[in-house]
Structures are given as C-alpha cells and as structure tokens.
C-alpha positions, 0 to 999 in steps of 0.5 A: 237781564231786564228786571221786571216784576209782575206785582203790581203793588210793593212788597209789604215789608216795603220801607218808604225811603227817607232818603236818596243818594248816588254812588259815582266813582269819579272816573276819568279817561285818558283824553279829559285827564284826572283834574278835569275828571275831578271837577266834573265830580264836583259838578256833579255833587252839586247838580245832586244837590239841587235836585233834592238827593240827600247823599252822595258817595264816591268809590275808592279805587287805587292805581286806576283811572278813579278817585283814589283819595276821597277825603281831599275831594270831600273837603273840596266838594263841600265848600260847593255844596251845603246840604247834601251828605258826602260819602266814601264807599268803600275805603279798605282798611287794609291800605289805610294807616288807621291813625292818619285816616282818622285825622284826615276824616275828622278835618274834612268832617269838620271843614263840611260842617259835620257831613261826611259819612265813611263806609269801611271794608275789611277786604283786599286786593292781592295786587295792591300788596306789593305796594302797600307791603305785606303783613305777618297776619292775613289780609283780612285780620290785618283789615280788622285790626286797623278798623278797630284802631281807626274807630278808637281814634275817631271816638277820641279815645287815648292812643298813648299816654307818654311815660318816659321824659324826652318824648317831646311832650310832658309825662303823662300827657295823652295823646288822641286824634286832633282835631276831634269830630265828636259825632263823626264815629256815629256816621261811619258804616260797614260796606258789606257783601256778606251776611258775616260783614252784615253782623260784624257792623252790628257788633262794632256799633256802625251803620251798614251799606249793602253794595252791588257785590255779594259773596257767601249766599246760598245756592239759588238765592236771589241777590235781593233775597240775600241782601234782605236776609243780611240787612235783617241779621244786621238789625236784629243783632244790633237789637240784641246787643243794644237797647237802641234801634239800629241805624238807617241802612243804605243799599247801592242799587243799579237803576236806570230809568229810560225816559226815551227809546234812545235811553232804553237802548243805552241802559239795555246795552249796559245792563248786557255788558254787566251780565257778561262782564260782571265787574269789569263792565263800563270802565272809562278809557285808559283804565286797568284791564282785569285779569279776565272779563268774567260774570263775576269773581267765583263765589260771588254775584253781582246786583241786577240792572233795574231798567225798562221804562218807569213803570216797568222800573217802579215795579221792580223796585218796589218787588225787590226784597233787598231794596223793600228793606233798606231805608235808603237807596244809592243810585250806582251810576255806570262809571263810564257815563260822563257828567252829562249823562249822569246828571240826566239819569239823576234828574229822571230818576227824581222826577219818576221813581223816586215819589214812588218810594215815598221820598221828597227832599228835605230842604 
C-alpha cells in the first residue's frame, strides 16, 4: 500500500536522526555472476560514503544469489572506503562457530579501522540444518548458546586454561581470541523481530536493530506501533539493569522517493509485489524459489513501503511511530535493483528526505 500520513508535522516523539544508512543484499544474477555482483557491492558502499551515509549494512543469506560471507566482503570494502560503518544484518548464530566468527570479526574490524558493526540473531531456517547439522536442543536455544559464547570471545575473556602437559603450550596458559579488537563488543547489535528479542538485547548489553519483518505483535497492531513498543522496551530494560543510557537504536525501513513519474510507477510496482509476495518479493534472477509465495509467514507481518512524491514520503515517515522512536534509519534497498538504480535511490533520499529527518553528514 502507498503510505500517506495525514499529519503534516512529525510526531512529538520524533527523534532527529543522527545517522542514516542503507541495507543491501549484495545480490547477483545468473547473467552477471557472483564476482561482478560482489564488485558492484563495493561500488555501492563507495558511492554511499560519497553521499554522506554513515552506515552500510549487508544481509547474509546462505545458498542463494546473495552475500553469504559478509566479513571478507567488509574487509575488502573497507579498503575502498574510509568513514562509513560496515555492518552485517543479520548473522544467524545457529549456523556459526562462535569462536571462528569472533576471530574473523576481530580481524576484519582491525583491518578497517574499527568500523565494523555486527547484528546477530537467534533465528533459524530448517532447510539449513541438513547442511550445518542438527543439534540436541531446539534451534533457538542452540543459537542463544552460540551467541553467548561469541560475546564472551570478542570480549577478550579466557576461553580455556591449559591444565595438562603435552597440549602444545605450557600448563596454565590462557587461551583467548586473537587478534583482539577491544571495542568491538560495544558495536554488536541484536537483530530484532519481536518484543522478546528486543528485551534480550538489553539483557545482554548489546545494541538493537529492528528489521522489516516482525512477529508476536498484538492483534491489529500496526507495524510501526509494535516497533515503537519494542524500542521502548529495549530502552526501559537497559536503564533498569544498567547505569548508562542505552545505545542508539537503528530501524530498517523501505523508503522509496519517486522524483519522477517513472520512478513513482516503478516503486508502486515494487510495493504491490511486496504486499502480494511478502518476503519473496524482488528476487534476483536465478535466486532460490520460496516454498510458497504468500504475503508473509504465519503470525508475522512485513514493514510497509513508504513511497510516492517527496512530500508524501516525508509525511509518512515523520508520522510513523517506529521510525519516530529510532535514532538511525537504515534504508532497505530492493534486492533486485541494480547498482545504478540503488545509487539513484540513495542520491534521491539524501537530497529530499534526509534533511527533514534532522540529518546531516558528519564528514
């Protein structure tokens, strides 16, 4: 649906956005191949930095026409950029070795000058279990176990103390992840789709990024209202358990400003596809087909697409409770859009929407 809010002024609770970013899947088609798609991904990050965006996020997706291993990509992209934060949203911990991930994340962060942010999740995909192997517990319990181990590892904690001779190092040696990036722990976020995961982030002492799919909302509750409720729960639980203020909250949103009639028509078509196909919308040619093309999985809902003229989009964004509550908006780029289309969209957003959000580049 085209979201056009009647209110011409922002909600009283609207927070000026200190940071704006984007989220891409770094996709590729059968025609161009993965190497070309990866190089175009780096070009997108370079262009976004020139436009002043402070963060760029890449989605991880296994066994498909998308980026499957974000850390090597960020290590490469970081050599072509100097300011923009590079973030992965999200990494499902169920399918990660927590120690190897901690080593790779620390190495990447040091290579790119402390610009890495990782969003991790405790969700799972049953189809992947056949490849990564099953576990004795349920998938979410296992994901939480691995998440806790990962957080311990990147915090520099002792993972093992050698207690016997003949193990290659002296008895009493303490094993920690090396190289260690001492500030990386403060830049980990929980990828949140529910109230429970938002509260979990506060309990773990990590940041929060809310995505474009959510579940466990109340009957009839709008996407933005539930998102705002989750953000408030995160902040309230953080303050309850800590003496510090909670870190900035990021929200991913599909915002498409049509600066020409042709673009407005194109974005309206994408909105229709997303409303009718849900998370299956906008797939690059050759990508895996979902089991069913439904609006969204049972019990979940997807975020609206804010599109139309610049004035219409500004009114809609300023009046959305979830976007009002966030400190940072991450513009979700349609996966099937090409490099030129994405750069044009980011350029149009920076020139028309961003100033109304209280944002200005900080470099």
